[in-house]
C-alpha positions, 0 to 999 in steps of 0.5 A: 044050410038050406034055407033062403035069406034076403042078407047074409052078414058074414063076420070074421077075422080072417087072419088070414084067409084060409082055403076054408074061409073061400070055400064057406065063402063062394057057396054062400050065393046059396043062402042070400042074394045079397051078402056083407062080408064085415072084417072084425077086429077092424079097431085093433092096433097090430099085435102078434096075435093079429100082426094084419090090419084090417085093410091088408085082411080085406085085401087078402081076402079079396085076392083069394076069393078072386071074382067072387068078391065082387059079388059081396059088399065089404065093411069093418066092425070093431071089437067092442068086448065091453059094449055089445050094443055098440058091436050090434049098432055098427053091424045093423047100420051097415047091412041098413045101408044095404036095404031098400025098404024092410029088411026081410030075413036075415043070417048071421054066419060067424065063430065063437073065435071071432065074435064074442058070444055077448054081442052076437046075442046083442043083434036083432033076434029075429036074425038067425046065427049059423055057425061055419064048420071050424077053420085050421086052428089060428095058433098053428098058423101062426106058428107057421107064419113065424117059423122057418122057411120050412114051416112057412111052406106049409102054410101053402096048402092052408092057404090060397096061392095068392094069399101065400105070395102076399104072407111071403111079401109080409115076411120080408117087412120090417113090421113083420120083424117086430111082430115075429120079435113079440110073438117069440117073447110072448111064447117064452112067457107062455112056457115060462109059466107052464111049470104051474100046476094050474092055469095061471091067472093074472092080477093086473091095475091100470089108471084111467086119470082125466082132468080138464085144464085151465081152458076146460078142456078134458084130457087123459093121461096117457103112456107109450109103451117101451117095450114088448108086446104093444111097443109103441102103442098108447095105453093108461099106466099100468101093470101086474099087482106085486104079491104085497100090494092093495089095489090101490097101491099097485096102481098108484105105484104103476102110475107113478112109475111110469109118468112121474106123477108127483101128487101125493097119494092122499090127493090122488086118492080123494079124487077116485071116481071108481074102480072097475074090473075088465076080465075079458078071456081073450083081452091079453096076449100073455095069457088070462089078465084080469085087471081093475082099472082105477079112475081117477077125475083130478080138479081141473086147471093146469096139468101136471107134469109127466115123463115116460120111465120105466114100462113108458118111453113117453107120458103125455096128457091128451085130448080126450076129443083126440082120442077115437082118431087114435084107436087103432094105436092103443095097446090090446083092450085099452081103448075099449076100457077108456070108452067104456067108463068115459061113457058111463060118466057121460 
């Protein structure tokens, strides 16, 4: 990488900051005098694949970089798995805030594991795309992080000492204990399917039920998950399709099991607006899950009584206007699905 640019935009999860990150960022001044470092997946709730918040990942990155960090501007960018244009808008807005006059020549430095190809394609075409060398395998990093003391000690060769110290403190927290439980569950779940003669693809259904209350305020029906993965996080009612079920049958079954909604099949089916398929390969931690989202818009009026059951510890109608403040408390890609569908209906 010898060409000089006016601005370099570095995008990564930094989960966590490793020695490769430090090496590459320490040398990036040779690319451009102004560097914007964006911590990606900033809107994600904790999960075993990404146990650290954006704040924690940025803090580890700054600690690993030391004085080098003072030469960068740091920011955040959300995942936007179904809205590449939204991702591009976030990135360009933050770069625009640094620019005095014409932007000039820009390069974007990122890896496919951190930024989806469609999101990169949505960035301005005249921005150069640079791919850094691959770093340590994330799965091996996580296995060591969640492993015993000896396995964790091996991380000291992969990450800066300042980062290792922070990881060690994190391992003593209640959050770590919860994430470690989830990691063990997910790995055992994947192992249980390794006997299949081919890669397993799961089929699921979710329900986006919307209704305006008597005052005309639109609400969405959500559940708080009762088990791992994603215990305590917000989600739409849903789950895996049973072998004998049609999609609509599975969607209505999950809706009733998790919320206790008592409307008849005919009443609910009459409110169906559309069925949307979501198939991002990375959307679920347990494996390849393709979900079929059923969007229902119920007639305005008093909100039906709901109560969490089965996999849901709580069910509630929440005003749609309250959702952005809860963005980083949603299970996996459920907020992104809601956002995508509601934007289409706007």
